[in-house]
N, C-alpha and C positions, 0 to 999 in steps of 0.2 A: 597490466592493468586488470583490475577486477571490476566487472559490471554487476551492480547490486540494485535492488529495489526494496522499499519498505512498505509493507501492507498490513492490513488487519484481515485475517482470513475469516470470512463468514462460514465457509465450509473448511474447517480445519483439517490439515493433513500433517502426517508425522514428518519430523526432520529427515532429510534424505530422499523424500519423494521427488521424482523428476517428471516433467511433462514438457511437450513442445511449447515454444514461445508463440503460441497462437491464442488469441482472445478466447476462443471457444474451448481451449484446453485447460485454462486456468480454473481452479476452484473459485467459487464466488468470493469476492474480496472487495475491500475498499483500499485504493492506493493512497498511502500517506505521503510517500515521496517517490516520484517516478524514477526511472532508470538513471543511475549516475555511475561514474567511474572513479575508482580510488587506486592509488599505487598499491601493488601487492604487499609491499613492506609496511603499509599503514592500515591494512585491512583489520588486523587483530586489535589494534588500538581503537579503531573506529567502532568495531563491534562491541568492545568493552564500554565505550562511551554511550552507545545506544542502549546497552544493558543498564547502565547507571541511570540513564534518562528514564527508561521504562520503570525502573524501581521507584522513581520519584512520583509516578502517577498512581492514581487510584482508579479502581474500576468504576465505569459509568454505563448507563444504558442510553442508546441512541434509538430514535424512532424512524422507521422507514417512511419516506414521503411519496409524493406523486411520481408518476412516470413522465420522463421527458426523453427526447431524442437528441443524442450527442453526435459528434463527428462532423467532418466537412460536409457530408451529404445529409446530415440530420437524420441518419437511418440506423443509429445504434441505440436501442432502447435501454434506459437506465432508470433506477429509482434513486432520487435524491434523498439525502438524510435531512430530516426536518430541522434540527438545531445544528447548524454548521460550525458554530463557534468552538466547541471543544476539539473537534477534529481539525479545523483550520489552524488552531493553536498548535496542535501536535505537528501538523505539516510544517508550519513556520519554524517551530523549534528544531525539528529534524533537518530542515533545510540549513539553518544556521549551524547546527552541530556538524553536519557532514562537510560544509564549507570550511569549518575550523580545522578539519582533518584533511584538507587538501582535495576533497572530492569535487568533481565537476559534473554537472548535470549533462546527460547525454545529448541534449538539444536545448537551445535557447527557448524553443517553444515550450519546454518544460519548466521554465522559470515562472512558477505559479504562485509566488508568495502572495497570500491574501493581504498581508500588511502593506504590500506595495500596490494594492489596488488591482492586482491581477485576478483572474477568475477561477481560482481553485474552488471546486465545489465537490464535496464528498458525495460519492454515489456508488451504487452497486450495479454493474453492467449485467444485463440479461444475456444468456447464451443458450444455444440449443445443442444438445448432445444426443445423438441417435434418435432424433425426433422429439425428445423431451425438453421442454423449456425449463431452464434453471433460473430462478429469480426469487426476489422477495416482493412482498405486497405492502401497499400503504397501511400503516398501523402496526406492522410487524415490529418487534423489538430486537435490537442487536446489542448484546453485552460486549463491551470493550474491556477485556481483562489482560490483553497482551498485544504485542506487535510482532510481526514476522519479517525476517530478512530472507530474500531469495537471491540467488546468483544466476548469471547467464553463462552458458558454456556451449562450445561447438561439439557436435557429435554426428558423425557420418554425413557431413556436409550440411547439417541443419542446426538451428539454434534450439537449445534446451534450457529449461529453468530447473533449479534445484532449491528446495526449502533448506536453508542453512541453519536457522536458529529461530526459536520462539523466545521472546523476552516477556516475562510475566510482570504485571503491574503489582505494586505493593499496596496494601490497604493503608489509607490515611494520607496518601500523597496528594498532589495537586490535581486539578481538573474536576 
């Protein structure tokens, strides 16, 4: 089984970049579809389907909103995206697409379909690296022109992430 995640990288990194699976190690991003698993034999077809989907989209600009605290202890600062609709639609579309290819979300807690009334809320999580806070501020603009797939793998007893592919949006598509 291959463990994958679909994100929009706010801090873009090249394909092949690896980093530990720690919240503070990730480049700033907006999760579009949380971790899911797909059979190795179906990964290539799924990635092709995600590429076709991305090509059906057109570039748009999202505005960064207010800071809220997420997590069980409400201690993880994030900035919400002001207009949730375009990103929630991508989330729901990607959820449907991956299920059509036999993918399973890694946790039922991740069943975040906004269409089902769940609480998917697009956001950018703040984190601190070497004493420096990485974040965006209310009013900042984020251009969505692509989506990125990363995979999870084990290395030296720890879990690592690798940027697998960036899928560019085509001009004139939906959203």
